[in-house]
N, C-alpha and C positions, 0 to 999 in steps of 0.2 A: 504494499499500500504506500509505503514511504517513497519507493522508487517511482510510482506513478505520480506522486505530488512533485517529486524533483523534475520528472520529465515534463510535466505540465508547466512548472515554473520556467524551465529552460526554454520551452516553446514559446511561452509569453514573452520572455526576454528577446528571443530571436525575432519575433513578430514586431516588438516595440523597436528594436534596432533597425530592422528593415524598413519600418514606417518613417523613422528619424532620417535614415539615409535618403529615402525618397523625398522627404520634405526638404532637406538641404539641397539635393540635387535640382529640385524645382526652383528654388530660390536662386541658386547660382545661375541656372540657365535663364531665368528671368532678368537677373542683373546683366548678364552678358548680352542679352538682347536689346537692353535699352542703354547700354554703355556708350555707343556712338552718339546717340541723341543726347545723352546727359552730359557728354564732354563739351559739346558746343553750347555757348550761352550768349545772349545779347549783352552788348556793353551798354550799360545805362549812361545817362547824361552825366551823372556824378563820377562814375568811373572813368569816363572819357575825359573829364576834367583833370582827374587825378593823373591819368596817363599823359595828357598834354603837358602838364606842368613839369614833367621830367625833361621836356624839350625846349619849351618856350615859357616866357614871362606872361602870365595871363592878367587881364584887367582884374581889379578887386571884386567887382560885381559878378564875375563869371560864375563863381561857385553858387551864388544866390539864384542866378538865371537857371542854372542846371538843376537845382533843387525844385524850382517852380516847374520846370519842364517834366521832371521825374514824377511830379504829383498828378499831372494831367494824363489823360488817356491817349496821348499822341504815340503813334507807332515809333519804334526805334528806326532811325535813319540808317542807310547803308554805310554811311561815314560821317564823321564830325570834323569840321575845319575850324581850326583856332589860329588867329593871327597873333603874333607877339605884340604885347601892349607897347613896346618901344619901336615897333616897326622893323624889327631885326629878325624876321623869319615867320614861319608858319609850321603847322603840323597838321597831318590828316590822320585821324584815329578811326579805326575800323569800327563798325556797328555790331559786329559779331566776332568773337574771339577765335572762330574757326579761320578767319582771314589773317590772324596775327593781331598785334595791338597797333603798331605804327605803320601806316601804309606809305607815307612819304613825309619829308620834312626838308625845310630849309633854314639856314641861320643867316640869310642875308636879306631876302625880300619877303613882303607879304603876298597873300594870294587873294585875288579879287575874281570870283568865278564869273562875274558879269562881263568883265573885260579880258578875261584869260585867253591865252593863245588857244587855237582850235585843238592843238595836240594835248593840251592839259584837259580841256573839256572831254576829249576822247578817252584820256586816262580815267577821268572821274566816271564817265559812263561805264567803262570797263569794270571799275570797282562796284558800281551799282548792280551790273549784270552778274557779277560773281557773287555778290550778296544774295541776289534773288535765286541764283542756282543752288546755293547752299541751303537757303531756307526751303526750297522746293525739294531737296534731297536728290538733285541731279548731280551734285558734286560732293565728295567727301574726301578728306584727307586721312591718310593712315597715321596711327599714333606715332610711328617712326618719323614721319615728315613733320608732324606738329612739334615734337620734341627737339627738332633740329633748329629751333629759332635761336638767332644770335643773341648773345647777352652783351656784347661789346659794340661800342660805336664804331662803324667802319667809316673812315674819311672818304669822300668822294674820289673816284678814280679819274673822272673827267670833269672839267668845269665848263658850263655852258650858261648863257642867260637867254631866257626866252621873253619875248614880248616886244 
């Protein structure tokens, strides 16, 4: 009789372990399925200001404007353009971290999109199209590519002035 109870107890433990393994396997597979989507995230106006401050000096009211923009239900733009408060450069920050953080910058001139060179407008349109392709799921970057982002500033290899 004691052997029967031991066998029953062993079977219950085996069933419980089997169930636990199944639950863990299900959770792991669910996490693996959503991992690519969870990796990419929108860059909020406040986050964009924080990123831009690494490259240019922003006006004092820039953070307040970003906070106000974050509170409204406006969609995240494909990119943010910030001109240096002293007129000594600009930075273009991506609207989605899948594109990287800083798309372009200059330490010499500001960027006026209304009077910009047609090639600059074409570049901005390319950023917008890339953003839309990422959002629609037509383009994905492998984790290896995403982790290869540079952490050091690379000086320009060529110098040119547009405009």
